[in-house]
SEMI-99095 format. One line per field, with one value per atom (N, C-alpha, C): residue number from 0; residue in three letters; chain; x, y, z. Coordinates in nm, 4 decimals. Each point is the difference from the previous one (the first is absolute). Example, Ala and Ser with C-alpha at 12.3 -4.5 7.8 and 13.67 -1.06 7.14 Angstrom:
BEGIN
pos = (0|0|0|1|1|1);
code = (ALA|ALA|ALA|SER|SER|SER);
unit = (A|A|A|A|A|A);
px = (1.3190|-0.0890|0.0900|-0.0350|0.0820|-0.0770);
py = (-0.5690|0.1190|0.1200|0.1050|0.1190|0.1090);
pz = (0.7800|0.0000|0.0000|-0.0720|0.0060|0.0730);
This chain:
BEGIN
pos = (0|0|0|1|1|1|2|2|2|3|3|3|4|4|4|5|5|5|6|6|6|7|7|7|8|8|8|9|9|9|10|10|10|11|11|11|12|12|12|13|13|13|14|14|14|15|15|15|16|16|16|17|17|17|18|18|18|19|19|19|20|20|20|21|21|21|22|22|22|23|23|23|24|24|24|25|25|25|26|26|26|27|27|27|28|28|28|29|29|29|30|30|30|31|31|31|32|32|32|33|33|33|34|34|34|35|35|35|36|36|36|37|37|37|38|38|38|39|39|39|40|40|40|41|41|41|42|42|42|43|43|43|44|44|44|45|45|45|46|46|46|47|47|47|48|48|48|49|49|49|50|50|50|51|51|51|52|52|52|53|53|53|54|54|54|55|55|55|56|56|56|57|57|57|58|58|58|59|59|59|60|60|60|61|61|61|62|62|62|63|63|63|64|64|64|65|65|65|66|66|66|67|67|67|68|68|68|69|69|69|70|70|70);
code = (MET|MET|MET|THR|THR|THR|LEU|LEU|LEU|THR|THR|THR|LYS|LYS|LYS|ALA|ALA|ALA|MET|MET|MET|PHE|PHE|PHE|GLY|GLY|GLY|LYS|LYS|LYS|LYS|LYS|LYS|TYR|TYR|TYR|ILE|ILE|ILE|ILE|ILE|ILE|SER|SER|SER|ARG|ARG|ARG|ILE|ILE|ILE|GLU|GLU|GLU|THR|THR|THR|ASP|ASP|ASP|ASP|ASP|ASP|GLU|GLU|GLU|GLU|GLU|GLU|LEU|LEU|LEU|ASN|ASN|ASN|SER|SER|SER|PHE|PHE|PHE|LEU|LEU|LEU|PHE|PHE|PHE|THR|THR|THR|LEU|LEU|LEU|GLY|GLY|GLY|CYS|CYS|CYS|TYR|TYR|TYR|SER|SER|SER|GLY|GLY|GLY|GLU|GLU|GLU|GLU|GLU|GLU|ILE|ILE|ILE|THR|THR|THR|LEU|LEU|LEU|VAL|VAL|VAL|SER|SER|SER|LYS|LYS|LYS|ILE|ILE|ILE|SER|SER|SER|GLY|GLY|GLY|ASN|ASN|ASN|TYR|TYR|TYR|VAL|VAL|VAL|VAL|VAL|VAL|ALA|ALA|ALA|ILE|ILE|ILE|LYS|LYS|LYS|ASP|ASP|ASP|GLY|GLY|GLY|ARG|ARG|ARG|TYR|TYR|TYR|ASN|ASN|ASN|ILE|ILE|ILE|ASP|ASP|ASP|HIS|HIS|HIS|ASP|ASP|ASP|LEU|LEU|LEU|ALA|ALA|ALA|GLN|GLN|GLN|ALA|ALA|ALA|ILE|ILE|ILE|MET|MET|MET|ILE|ILE|ILE|SER|SER|SER);
unit = (A|A|A|A|A|A|A|A|A|A|A|A|A|A|A|A|A|A|A|A|A|A|A|A|A|A|A|A|A|A|A|A|A|A|A|A|A|A|A|A|A|A|A|A|A|A|A|A|A|A|A|A|A|A|A|A|A|A|A|A|A|A|A|A|A|A|A|A|A|A|A|A|A|A|A|A|A|A|A|A|A|A|A|A|A|A|A|A|A|A|A|A|A|A|A|A|A|A|A|A|A|A|A|A|A|A|A|A|A|A|A|A|A|A|A|A|A|A|A|A|A|A|A|A|A|A|A|A|A|A|A|A|A|A|A|A|A|A|A|A|A|A|A|A|A|A|A|A|A|A|A|A|A|A|A|A|A|A|A|A|A|A|A|A|A|A|A|A|A|A|A|A|A|A|A|A|A|A|A|A|A|A|A|A|A|A|A|A|A|A|A|A|A|A|A|A|A|A|A|A|A|A|A|A|A|A|A|A|A|A|A|A|A);
px = (0.6008|0.0726|-0.0599|0.0747|-0.0482|-0.0749|-0.0736|-0.0762|0.0913|0.1241|0.0934|0.0288|-0.0265|0.0254|-0.1270|-0.1109|-0.1287|-0.0044|-0.0835|-0.0220|-0.1190|0.0048|-0.1075|-0.1300|-0.1095|-0.1334|-0.0415|0.0886|-0.0334|-0.0460|-0.1055|-0.0505|0.0802|0.0351|0.0726|-0.0757|0.0306|-0.0551|0.1113|-0.0296|0.0984|0.0123|0.1206|0.0204|0.0354|0.0755|0.0325|0.0685|0.0091|0.0721|0.1221|0.1186|0.1235|0.0582|-0.0393|0.0561|-0.0186|0.0925|-0.0114|-0.0567|-0.0214|-0.0493|-0.1531|-0.0525|-0.1448|-0.0717|0.0639|-0.0607|-0.0172|0.0995|-0.0073|-0.1075|-0.0058|-0.1034|-0.1394|-0.0201|-0.1294|-0.0363|0.0983|-0.0240|-0.0448|0.0701|-0.0361|-0.1377|-0.0315|-0.1309|-0.1113|0.0214|-0.1023|-0.0235|0.0998|-0.0160|-0.0727|-0.0169|-0.0604|0.1041|0.1242|0.1137|0.0330|-0.0549|0.0248|-0.0089|0.0418|0.0048|-0.1348|0.0052|-0.1201|-0.0682|0.0405|-0.0619|0.0664|-0.0786|0.0550|0.0694|0.1100|0.0723|0.0481|-0.0045|0.0441|0.0980|0.1135|0.0962|-0.0451|-0.0367|-0.0513|0.1146|0.0949|0.1150|0.1107|0.1150|0.1138|0.0495|0.0018|0.0383|0.1049|0.1181|0.1085|0.0280|0.0019|0.0305|-0.1183|-0.1144|-0.1223|-0.0907|-0.0813|-0.0866|-0.1457|-0.0752|-0.1436|-0.0674|-0.0760|-0.0649|-0.1502|-0.0736|-0.1450|-0.0319|-0.0694|-0.0453|-0.1478|-0.0824|-0.1451|-0.0416|-0.0678|-0.0464|0.0895|0.1141|0.0863|0.1339|0.0623|0.1366|0.0865|0.1180|0.0891|0.1411|0.0705|0.1399|0.0842|0.0854|0.0850|0.1454|0.0877|0.1425|0.0629|0.1251|0.0723|0.0061|0.0231|0.0093|-0.1304|-0.1129|-0.1294|-0.0206|0.0361|-0.0147|0.0860|0.1174|0.0885|-0.0617|-0.0822|-0.0587|-0.1212|-0.0562|-0.1206|0.0397|-0.0261|0.0290|-0.1257|0.0164|-0.1137|0.0206|-0.1103|0.0072|-0.0967);
py = (-0.4021|-0.0296|0.0805|0.0120|0.0775|-0.0896|0.0622|-0.0729|-0.0812|0.0409|-0.0722|-0.1413|-0.0271|-0.1314|-0.0841|0.0492|-0.0693|-0.1247|-0.0957|-0.1201|0.0247|-0.0582|0.0161|-0.0602|0.0712|-0.0509|0.0101|0.0385|0.0109|0.1421|0.0110|0.1323|0.0520|0.1257|0.0675|0.1267|0.0515|0.1277|0.1031|0.1134|0.1088|0.0604|-0.0045|0.0549|0.1483|0.0392|0.1421|0.0204|0.1261|0.0393|0.0782|-0.0476|0.0650|0.0861|0.1258|0.0948|0.1417|0.0848|0.1412|0.0807|-0.0649|0.0646|0.0088|0.1197|0.0192|-0.0351|0.0246|-0.0336|-0.1515|-0.0747|-0.1460|-0.0491|0.0585|-0.0339|0.0239|0.1143|0.0332|-0.0966|-0.0359|-0.0932|-0.1353|-0.0518|-0.1296|0.0060|0.1121|0.0160|-0.0055|0.0602|-0.0034|-0.1409|-0.0867|-0.1402|-0.0812|0.0582|-0.0718|-0.0679|0.0406|-0.0596|0.0850|-0.0397|0.0722|-0.0976|0.0424|-0.0867|-0.0664|-0.1302|-0.0745|-0.0657|0.0330|-0.0552|-0.1309|-0.0923|-0.1267|0.0206|-0.0736|0.0043|-0.1418|-0.0365|-0.1317|0.0178|-0.0678|0.0003|-0.1046|0.0450|-0.0888|-0.0610|0.0848|-0.0497|0.1050|-0.0446|0.0894|-0.0188|0.1088|-0.0053|0.1069|-0.0412|0.0924|0.1049|-0.0395|0.0939|0.0840|-0.0163|0.0690|-0.0982|0.0509|-0.0823|0.0274|-0.1059|0.0121|-0.0326|0.0962|-0.0172|0.0187|-0.0669|0.0164|0.0747|0.1122|0.0809|0.0261|-0.0373|0.0088|-0.0757|0.0644|-0.0677|0.0279|0.0633|0.0352|-0.0709|-0.0061|-0.0531|0.1115|0.0139|0.1095|-0.0515|0.0645|-0.0312|0.1084|-0.0385|0.0973|-0.0404|0.0981|-0.0299|-0.0416|-0.0376|-0.0504|0.1040|0.1259|0.1052|0.0158|-0.0067|0.0081|-0.1227|-0.1162|-0.1234|0.0040|0.0610|0.0139|0.0899|0.0966|0.0951|-0.0568|-0.1095|-0.0576|-0.1077|0.0264|-0.0937|-0.0823|-0.1329|-0.0899|-0.0904|-0.0566|-0.0968|-0.1137);
pz = (0.9483|-0.1210|-0.1147|-0.1066|-0.1140|-0.0981|-0.0884|-0.1009|-0.0915|-0.0144|-0.0874|0.0507|0.1264|0.0585|0.0147|-0.0528|0.0120|-0.0883|0.0396|-0.0790|-0.0928|-0.1170|-0.0979|0.0512|-0.0202|0.0323|0.1445|0.0892|0.1421|0.0313|0.0804|0.0392|0.1186|-0.0083|0.1071|0.0386|0.1166|0.0448|-0.0063|-0.0596|-0.0070|0.1398|0.0549|0.1347|-0.0057|-0.1027|-0.0162|-0.1349|-0.0392|-0.1209|0.0469|-0.0342|0.0434|-0.1112|-0.0003|-0.0950|0.0534|-0.0337|0.0356|-0.1158|-0.1129|-0.1212|0.0051|0.0179|0.0106|-0.1296|-0.1135|-0.1289|-0.0133|0.0420|-0.0019|0.0957|0.1169|0.0979|-0.0565|-0.0642|-0.0592|-0.1114|-0.0835|-0.1095|0.0536|0.0995|0.0581|0.0656|0.0620|0.0632|-0.1037|-0.1180|-0.1050|-0.0522|0.0125|-0.0402|0.1070|0.1178|0.1116|0.0863|-0.0164|0.0701|0.1229|0.1167|0.1245|0.1171|0.1140|0.1190|0.0268|0.0267|0.0333|-0.1193|-0.1200|-0.1210|-0.0395|-0.0577|-0.0491|-0.1339|-0.0214|-0.1260|-0.0313|-0.1270|-0.0438|-0.1150|0.0078|-0.1091|-0.1011|-0.1197|-0.1035|-0.0796|-0.0434|-0.0764|-0.0015|-0.0470|-0.0173|-0.1430|-0.0753|-0.1409|-0.0263|-0.0407|-0.0364|0.1067|0.1254|0.1077|0.0439|-0.0635|0.0407|0.0719|0.0889|0.0833|-0.0362|-0.0230|-0.0227|0.1319|0.0515|0.1295|-0.0138|0.0869|0.0068|0.1286|-0.0171|0.1134|-0.0233|0.0963|-0.0144|-0.1258|-0.0934|-0.1211|-0.1204|0.0199|-0.1119|0.0030|-0.1170|-0.0123|-0.0546|0.0601|-0.0361|-0.0204|-0.0878|-0.0268|0.0667|0.0948|0.0685|-0.0162|0.0069|-0.0165|0.1335|-0.0076|0.1173|0.1118|-0.0342|0.1024|0.0782|-0.0708|0.0688|0.0894|-0.0508|0.0777|0.1263|-0.0092|0.1170|0.1069|-0.0403|0.0941|0.0740|-0.0511|0.0606|0.0999|0.1274|0.1075|0.0278|0.0081|0.0183|0.1221|0.0450|0.1098|-0.0262);
């Protein structure tokens, strides 16, 4: 399932990133968002998603959230 369907406060494991855009892939990788990493949906504000990855919190848009597959 995608990150857009995640429940708030629950930890998930990123299974893969579904995008053909290498720039988007590189951007997510710099945030620490890659297969096998834990991710938590903190909140959703105005169509943007606040996520916790490692020790950081990031605000990502709906398109990025759609590309992140979790389990």
